[in-house]
KEGU-469167 format. One line per field, with one value per residue (C-alpha): x, y, z; residue number from 1. Coordinates in nm, 2 decimals, decimal comma. Example, Ala and Ser with C-alpha at 12.3 -4.5 7.8 and 13.67 -1.06 7.14 Angstrom:
2
x c(1,23:1,37)
y c(-0,45:-0,11)
z c(0,78:0,71)
n c(1:2)
***
This chain:
579
x c(8,24:8,43:8,25:8,53:8,76:8,97:8,74:8,40:8,33:7,96:7,96:8,21:8,21:8,54:8,53:8,49:8,71:8,99:8,93:8,94:9,26:9,45:9,35:9,46:9,77:9,86:9,79:9,43:9,21:8,92:8,58:8,39:7,98:7,80:7,43:7,38:7,48:7,75:8,03:8,10:7,81:7,76:8,13:8,08:7,81:8,01:8,24:8,55:8,70:8,86:8,93:9,25:9,43:9,84:9,84:10,14:9,97:9,81:10,14:10,29:9,98:9,97:10,30:10,16:9,84:9,90:9,78:9,65:9,47:9,30:9,20:9,05:8,88:8,71:8,63:8,46:8,26:8,17:8,07:7,94:8,02:8,38:8,55:8,91:9,03:8,86:8,98:9,34:9,32:9,20:9,48:9,75:9,62:9,50:9,81:9,94:9,63:9,71:10,06:9,99:9,74:9,95:10,25:10,06:9,76:9,64:9,50:9,64:9,53:9,57:9,54:9,23:9,18:8,90:8,90:8,75:8,38:8,40:8,74:8,67:8,57:8,88:9,12:9,00:9,20:9,18:9,36:9,55:9,31:9,10:9,23:9,06:9,08:9,29:9,09:9,10:9,07:8,83:8,92:9,19:8,95:8,92:8,61:8,49:8,43:8,05:8,05:8,14:7,81:7,80:7,80:7,47:7,32:7,20:7,54:7,67:7,65:7,54:7,71:8,05:8,16:8,33:8,63:8,52:8,83:8,62:8,88:8,71:8,39:8,51:8,61:8,22:8,11:8,34:8,29:8,11:8,37:8,72:8,90:9,10:8,79:8,59:8,88:8,90:8,55:8,53:8,80:8,62:8,31:8,49:8,67:8,37:8,16:8,43:8,40:8,01:8,05:8,30:8,21:7,83:7,96:8,25:8,57:8,77:8,61:8,67:8,55:8,37:8,38:8,74:8,77:8,56:8,73:9,07:8,98:8,80:9,11:9,34:9,12:9,07:9,46:9,51:9,28:9,02:8,67:8,41:8,09:7,83:7,43:7,52:7,32:7,41:7,09:7,21:7,53:7,59:7,66:7,81:7,87:7,86:8,09:8,01:8,15:8,01:7,72:7,40:7,41:7,20:7,40:7,26:6,91:7,06:7,14:7,48:7,65:8,00:8,22:8,48:8,79:8,86:8,56:8,27:8,30:7,97:8,01:7,66:7,61:7,40:7,03:6,93:6,67:6,54:6,21:6,15:6,45:6,46:6,10:6,22:6,56:6,50:6,25:6,13:6,01:5,87:5,63:5,54:5,76:5,94:6,30:6,46:6,78:7,05:7,22:7,18:6,85:7,00:7,10:6,84:7,00:7,13:7,43:7,26:6,98:7,21:7,42:7,09:6,97:7,27:7,30:7,44:7,33:7,18:7,08:6,96:7,19:7,29:7,07:7,17:7,15:7,27:7,45:7,20:7,17:6,92:6,79:6,55:6,32:6,44:6,20:6,38:6,06:5,93:5,90:6,26:6,30:6,65:6,76:6,99:7,19:7,26:7,63:7,71:7,42:7,35:7,71:7,68:7,58:7,25:7,08:6,90:6,71:6,33:6,07:5,71:5,66:5,88:6,18:6,54:6,64:7,02:7,33:7,27:7,65:7,71:7,77:7,46:7,46:7,45:7,18:6,98:6,99:6,87:6,59:6,45:6,47:6,29:6,02:5,93:5,59:5,52:5,37:5,67:6,04:6,13:6,26:6,27:6,62:6,54:6,74:6,68:6,72:7,10:7,21:7,02:7,21:7,54:7,52:7,23:7,00:6,96:6,98:6,89:7,24:7,38:7,32:7,34:7,16:6,76:6,55:6,20:6,18:6,21:5,94:5,74:5,77:5,74:6,10:6,19:5,95:5,91:5,75:5,72:5,75:5,85:5,49:5,40:5,70:5,56:5,19:5,30:5,56:5,30:5,54:5,38:5,45:5,42:5,71:5,91:5,91:6,00:6,29:6,44:6,41:6,58:6,86:6,92:6,97:7,29:7,39:7,47:7,75:7,84:7,71:7,48:7,41:7,13:7,31:7,70:7,72:8,11:8,26:8,45:8,68:8,48:8,17:8,41:8,53:8,25:8,10:8,23:8,57:8,52:8,23:8,37:8,37:8,19:8,21:7,88:7,66:7,48:7,13:6,82:6,68:6,61:6,31:6,19:6,26:6,30:6,29:6,31:6,18:6,43:6,36:6,56:6,79:7,09:7,43:7,45:7,39:7,57:7,41:7,50:7,65:7,82:8,14:8,51:8,78:8,91:8,55:8,45:8,04:7,96:7,64:7,47:7,69:7,99:8,13:8,23:8,07:8,35:8,39:8,16:8,27:8,16:8,29:8,19:7,85:7,75:7,94:7,84:8,05:8,30:8,19:7,89:7,64:7,86:8,01:8,34:8,49:8,49:8,55:8,44:8,28:8,53:8,83:8,71:8,56:8,87:9,10:8,86:8,86:9,24:9,25:8,98:9,17:9,50:9,34:9,19:9,49:9,71:9,45:9,47:9,83:9,82:9,59:9,78:10,14:10,24:10,31:10,68:10,68:10,89:11,13:11,21:11,25:11,47:11,66:11,73:11,83)
y c(14,29:14,30:14,22:14,04:13,75:13,46:13,18:13,17:12,85:12,78:12,58:12,56:12,18:11,98:11,98:12,32:12,43:12,21:12,33:12,71:12,67:12,47:12,74:13,02:12,87:12,84:13,21:13,28:13,52:13,31:13,37:13,11:13,16:12,99:12,96:12,90:13,15:12,87:12,74:12,35:12,20:11,84:11,78:11,95:11,67:11,38:11,12:11,30:11,01:11,00:10,68:10,76:10,44:10,44:10,76:10,77:10,70:10,39:10,27:10,25:10,01:9,82:9,81:9,55:9,74:9,84:10,04:9,70:9,62:9,96:9,91:9,56:9,67:9,97:9,74:9,49:9,75:9,98:9,71:9,85:10,23:10,18:10,49:10,39:10,72:10,88:10,61:10,64:11,00:10,94:10,70:10,92:11,24:11,12:11,08:11,42:11,58:11,46:11,56:11,90:11,98:11,86:12,06:12,35:12,43:12,35:12,01:11,72:11,36:11,07:10,67:10,48:10,09:10,07:9,80:9,85:9,81:9,46:9,35:8,99:9,15:9,11:9,40:9,45:9,52:9,48:9,81:10,12:10,30:10,54:10,82:11,10:11,46:11,52:11,66:12,04:12,32:12,58:12,86:12,87:13,03:13,32:13,53:13,29:13,00:13,10:13,02:12,68:12,47:12,26:11,88:11,67:11,69:11,33:11,20:11,40:11,36:11,69:11,85:11,64:11,47:11,14:11,04:10,86:10,61:10,43:10,40:10,71:10,52:10,19:10,41:10,50:10,16:10,02:10,32:10,11:9,79:9,94:10,21:10,33:10,41:10,56:10,83:10,87:10,94:11,17:11,40:11,41:11,52:11,75:11,95:11,94:12,10:12,38:12,43:12,47:12,70:12,91:12,91:12,74:12,45:12,21:12,37:12,05:11,90:11,54:11,39:11,59:11,91:11,89:11,83:12,15:12,35:12,29:12,36:12,67:12,81:12,71:12,91:13,19:13,22:13,23:13,55:13,35:13,52:13,27:13,48:13,31:13,39:13,46:13,20:13,18:13,22:13,15:13,15:13,39:13,32:13,53:13,43:13,05:13,11:13,09:13,44:13,46:13,42:13,62:13,58:13,77:13,95:14,11:14,09:14,25:14,06:14,13:14,00:13,86:13,78:13,55:13,57:13,20:12,99:12,91:12,60:12,41:12,26:12,29:11,93:11,75:11,71:11,51:11,78:11,84:11,71:11,69:11,52:11,27:11,16:11,04:10,94:10,71:10,43:10,43:10,79:10,74:10,46:10,74:10,59:10,78:10,92:11,14:11,29:11,40:11,61:12,01:12,12:12,36:12,09:12,15:12,06:12,42:12,32:12,04:12,29:12,56:12,33:12,22:12,56:12,63:12,30:12,07:11,68:11,56:11,19:10,95:10,66:10,46:10,18:10,32:10,71:10,79:10,65:10,50:10,57:10,38:10,65:10,73:11,03:11,18:11,42:11,69:11,84:12,18:12,10:12,03:11,71:11,52:11,26:10,96:10,79:10,41:10,42:10,17:9,97:9,73:9,59:9,50:9,15:9,09:9,32:9,22:9,40:9,30:9,41:9,46:9,07:8,99:8,83:8,92:9,01:9,10:9,09:9,37:9,40:9,50:9,88:10,12:10,18:9,78:9,76:10,05:9,91:9,57:9,73:9,92:9,62:9,37:9,63:9,71:9,53:9,66:9,97:10,13:10,10:10,02:9,80:9,74:9,70:9,46:9,39:9,24:9,44:9,33:9,46:9,77:9,86:9,75:9,93:10,16:10,13:10,44:10,79:10,58:10,56:10,26:10,22:10,44:10,65:10,65:10,54:10,63:10,96:10,75:10,50:10,77:10,95:10,62:10,65:10,34:10,07:9,82:9,48:9,24:8,97:8,94:8,90:9,20:9,39:9,30:9,39:9,73:9,80:9,65:9,37:9,01:8,85:8,47:8,52:8,74:8,50:8,24:8,47:8,51:8,13:8,04:8,31:8,23:7,85:7,92:8,26:8,09:7,97:8,29:8,15:8,30:8,07:8,26:8,59:8,53:8,81:8,86:8,68:8,98:9,22:9,52:9,34:9,27:9,65:9,80:9,54:9,41:9,25:9,14:8,92:8,56:8,36:8,60:8,98:9,05:8,74:8,71:8,58:8,77:8,63:8,80:9,03:9,31:9,35:9,68:9,78:10,15:10,18:10,26:10,44:10,52:10,81:10,92:11,08:11,26:11,18:10,95:11,07:11,43:11,65:11,51:11,62:11,53:11,38:11,72:11,88:12,04:12,03:11,86:11,92:11,62:11,58:11,57:11,90:12,13:12,42:12,69:12,83:12,60:12,32:12,08:11,91:11,72:11,56:11,80:11,60:11,23:10,99:10,77:10,49:10,39:10,39:10,17:10,24:10,07:10,19:10,45:10,78:10,72:11,07:11,29:11,09:11,16:11,51:11,67:11,47:11,60:11,93:11,97:11,82:12,06:12,35:12,25:12,23:12,57:12,74:12,57:12,72:13,03:13,05:12,95:13,21:13,50:13,38:13,53:13,30:13,30:13,46:13,27:13,54:13,53:13,16:13,19:13,48:13,27:12,97)
z c(9,02:8,68:8,37:8,16:8,26:8,04:8,19:8,37:8,59:8,66:9,00:9,29:9,36:9,33:8,93:8,89:9,14:9,04:8,69:8,80:9,00:8,72:8,49:8,72:8,76:8,41:8,38:8,33:8,48:8,62:8,82:8,99:8,98:9,23:9,26:9,62:9,90:10,01:9,80:9,77:9,59:9,62:9,71:10,06:10,15:10,01:10,12:10,02:9,85:9,49:9,28:9,13:9,01:9,01:9,22:9,41:9,80:9,61:9,47:9,77:9,90:9,60:9,39:9,17:9,02:8,65:8,35:8,19:8,53:8,55:8,19:8,20:8,52:8,34:8,04:8,25:8,47:8,18:7,92:7,60:7,70:7,76:7,58:7,55:7,46:7,76:7,99:7,87:7,95:8,30:8,37:8,25:8,40:8,73:8,92:8,75:8,89:9,26:9,23:9,09:9,36:9,63:9,52:9,44:9,67:10,02:9,87:10,03:10,04:10,21:10,13:10,23:10,28:10,02:9,81:9,45:9,48:9,27:9,36:9,23:8,87:8,62:8,69:9,02:9,34:9,72:9,80:9,64:9,43:9,64:9,82:10,07:10,14:10,45:10,76:10,74:11,00:10,82:11,06:10,77:10,54:10,77:10,68:10,42:10,65:10,67:10,31:10,31:10,27:10,59:10,58:10,56:10,89:10,88:10,87:11,13:11,51:11,66:11,38:11,43:11,11:11,10:10,86:10,54:10,62:10,85:11,11:11,29:11,34:11,48:11,81:11,82:11,79:12,06:12,30:12,58:12,51:12,48:12,76:12,44:12,23:12,52:12,56:12,18:12,16:12,50:12,33:12,04:12,18:12,41:12,14:11,94:12,20:12,22:11,87:11,86:12,15:11,98:11,61:11,62:11,37:11,36:11,25:11,21:10,91:10,74:10,41:10,15:10,37:10,38:10,03:9,93:10,21:10,07:9,74:9,80:10,02:9,75:9,47:9,73:9,79:9,42:9,40:9,24:9,31:9,43:9,38:9,57:9,52:9,14:8,95:8,57:8,37:8,01:7,80:7,54:7,18:6,91:6,58:6,67:6,99:7,35:7,48:7,83:8,05:8,17:8,54:8,82:9,09:9,39:9,22:8,89:8,58:8,45:8,14:8,20:7,92:7,87:7,65:7,64:7,75:7,97:8,19:8,29:8,64:8,78:8,96:8,68:8,74:9,04:9,14:8,78:8,81:8,47:8,32:8,62:8,54:8,22:8,33:8,62:8,58:8,91:8,93:8,56:8,75:8,99:9,29:9,54:9,52:9,77:9,69:9,96:9,67:9,72:9,59:9,38:9,14:8,91:8,58:8,51:8,32:8,10:8,01:7,92:7,70:7,51:7,44:7,25:7,08:7,31:7,37:7,70:7,60:7,89:7,76:8,07:8,20:8,55:8,50:8,84:9,10:9,36:9,73:9,94:10,17:10,45:10,51:10,85:11,01:11,25:11,37:11,30:10,90:10,87:10,68:10,59:10,39:10,56:10,32:10,40:10,39:10,70:10,82:10,55:10,60:10,95:11,07:11,19:10,94:10,63:10,37:10,26:10,04:10,09:10,02:10,30:10,09:10,06:9,72:9,70:9,91:10,14:10,19:9,81:9,71:9,77:9,40:9,33:9,61:9,48:9,11:9,27:9,46:9,14:8,94:9,21:9,28:8,90:8,93:9,29:9,41:9,55:9,53:9,90:10,11:10,52:10,68:10,94:11,28:11,64:11,98:12,02:11,65:11,70:12,02:11,87:11,55:11,54:11,21:10,95:11,14:11,48:11,66:11,87:12,25:12,48:12,27:12,33:12,05:12,19:11,99:11,66:11,74:11,82:11,50:11,28:11,17:11,33:11,30:11,63:11,69:11,97:11,71:11,37:11,28:11,48:11,33:10,96:11,05:11,17:10,84:10,59:10,49:10,44:10,77:10,70:10,44:10,65:10,93:10,67:10,53:10,88:10,96:10,63:10,70:11,04:10,96:10,81:10,95:11,26:11,11:10,91:10,62:10,34:10,05:9,94:9,83:9,94:10,20:10,30:10,00:9,91:10,06:9,98:10,15:10,46:10,45:10,61:10,82:11,18:11,21:11,54:11,43:11,32:11,12:10,87:10,96:10,76:10,89:11,20:11,30:11,40:11,73:11,99:11,99:12,01:11,61:11,45:11,07:10,90:10,54:10,28:9,94:9,63:9,62:9,45:9,48:9,12:8,80:8,55:8,22:8,13:7,87:7,54:7,56:7,39:7,61:7,69:7,79:7,49:7,48:7,16:6,91:6,79:6,46:6,70:6,62:6,94:7,05:7,04:7,41:7,58:7,83:8,07:8,39:8,71:8,73:8,41:8,19:8,09:8,33:8,21:8,41:8,19:8,46:8,69:9,03:9,02:9,35:9,63:9,47:9,10:9,09:9,26:9,10:8,73:8,81:8,95:8,69:8,40:8,53:8,55:8,19:8,07:8,22:8,05:7,74:7,76:7,87:7,59:7,33:7,51:7,47:7,08:7,03:7,18:7,05:6,72:6,44:6,33:5,96:5,73:5,68:6,05:6,07:5,75:5,91:6,21:6,04)
n c(1:2:3:4:5:6:7:8:9:10:11:12:13:14:15:16:17:18:19:20:21:22:23:24:25:26:27:28:29:30:31:32:33:34:35:36:37:38:39:40:41:42:43:44:45:46:47:48:49:50:51:52:53:54:55:56:57:58:59:60:61:62:63:64:65:66:67:68:69:70:71:72:73:74:75:76:77:78:79:80:81:82:83:84:85:86:87:88:89:90:91:92:93:94:95:96:97:98:99:100:101:102:103:104:105:106:107:108:109:110:111:112:113:114:115:116:117:118:119:120:121:122:123:124:125:126:127:128:129:130:131:132:133:134:135:136:137:138:139:140:141:142:143:144:145:146:147:148:149:150:151:152:153:154:155:156:157:158:159:160:161:162:163:164:165:166:167:168:169:170:171:172:173:174:175:176:177:178:179:180:181:182:183:184:185:186:187:188:189:190:191:192:193:194:195:196:197:198:199:200:201:202:203:204:205:206:207:208:209:210:211:212:213:214:215:216:217:218:219:220:221:222:223:224:225:226:227:228:229:230:231:232:233:234:235:236:237:238:239:240:241:242:243:244:245:246:247:248:249:250:251:252:253:254:255:256:257:258:259:260:261:262:263:264:265:266:267:268:269:270:271:272:273:274:275:276:277:278:279:280:281:282:283:284:285:286:287:288:289:290:291:292:293:294:295:296:297:298:299:300:301:302:303:304:305:306:307:308:309:310:311:312:313:314:315:316:317:318:319:320:321:322:323:324:325:326:327:328:329:330:331:332:333:334:335:336:337:338:339:340:341:342:343:344:345:346:347:348:349:350:351:352:353:354:355:356:357:358:359:360:361:362:363:364:365:366:367:368:369:370:371:372:373:374:375:376:377:378:379:380:381:382:383:384:385:386:387:388:389:390:391:392:393:394:395:396:397:398:399:400:401:402:403:404:405:406:407:408:409:410:411:412:413:414:415:416:417:418:419:420:421:422:423:424:425:426:427:428:429:430:431:432:433:434:435:436:437:438:439:440:441:442:443:444:445:446:447:448:449:450:451:452:453:454:455:456:457:458:459:460:461:462:463:464:465:466:467:468:469:470:471:472:473:474:475:476:477:478:479:480:481:482:483:484:485:486:487:488:489:490:491:492:493:494:495:496:497:498:499:500:501:502:503:504:505:506:507:508:509:510:511:512:513:514:515:516:517:518:519:520:521:522:523:524:525:526:527:528:529:530:531:532:533:534:535:536:537:538:539:540:541:542:543:544:545:546:547:548:549:550:551:552:553:554:555:556:557:558:559:560:561:562:563:564:565:566:567:568:569:570:571:572:573:574:575:576:577:578:579)
***
């Protein structure tokens, strides 16, 4: 391994790889150092969606969208944390980033039908701002295929991935009702089983796995080393400037220097136990928190930044992207975390607290539901809700990790993941919920649900509510009564998709001291950097979109500075002589 480069990137998620690829295309000698034995970081486990307003795919869907509308929406969403300069940079460079990667790398995007998460807010839209990594055959990675982090086990079916665009899943929900869907699913399963037999994993990947694979392929094609099992221990400072890192490679600590900078892209701090105990109010209260993000995201970047004078304040009311999750016991000591991305939107599913009462619109975004749950449980002994449904709803849509019919449910009932009751009172007793209130809640909910109404919380009143619901359910795709026993529930606790608070930086990613001055040679991108979203979650892909955009911006800034540093200034004499 070489011990000197132009630029060192710590972390191999979308932000780090975007920064590395851009810098390499600008002529810099780049290396990516990854802590884990696999590359892809949080990106490889994600939905792979990017929120990039005014990108060329979205303009075809929504030609009336405008810079002003995006600014208005961002102001509405971020409130007092609105950063005009950073938002301007994001709006200008996001579409440029998309075109750069599509024209110069293996990265390809496809449009989605996602509305903004708050489409009725000022500046919000029903379509055109979220794009998705196109599916990918990871055999293109060759010998590096086995180094791609596999997708989150809990959101695959026998290791098979679904597409985040939602169209793919509709066939699986309709497999027993549509001949077209039956043949679609049969073909998918047959191809998947063939892949497992030949490669022991799915090779046709979608979502975040496709995003990570395409970026890694692009980096490797450019000759950028992605050195896995190479954790960065600390950054090296000489004469007030960061000049490299101390990393461990093959069990040996090595000093690696960087002529033009070090970029921290280690994934934020969702598994930094000490930091989240201070940052997450429910954890501070001693309540459970389960994050499906990589366990290696232990705050290395923020910790290294602080060690050399950087600032990592907890500023946002919501310091992370909340995700309601359930704990899944796979047996033999293997535990998984299931993110509730789909079931909450389905008609006939409601969420109640231990007091047996609903507390929010279950069809709002995962972040909004998580924030509402944390607030509602502030004075309770745990931050948790129970998703409740009846037999017909369970059979039609599944619940949590439990799949729809005809998949069996017995093992989930036996291991306690799925709670079953002959009556609502019986279910409440088994779940530890107030039985009287649960019966009253369902009775009051059903009274209006039979007509597709939810006057208590307004489910189905926004395009986003309806997007992930059941379009075949009329008049409201999000609302149906809970009527026929047996009844079922799963216990949901708080999790996250990554941290929003992070290292204070300039717009171009320079790590800043408390007095606002940059630490020369040190940069942060991705979830290591404080989010421009101010602790809110405006739309699908608001992590990957800004993360890749600012990775691109930071790399260009570093490359521009490198060119200036190596280009001799013309002499006064020379200028006059030329004139």
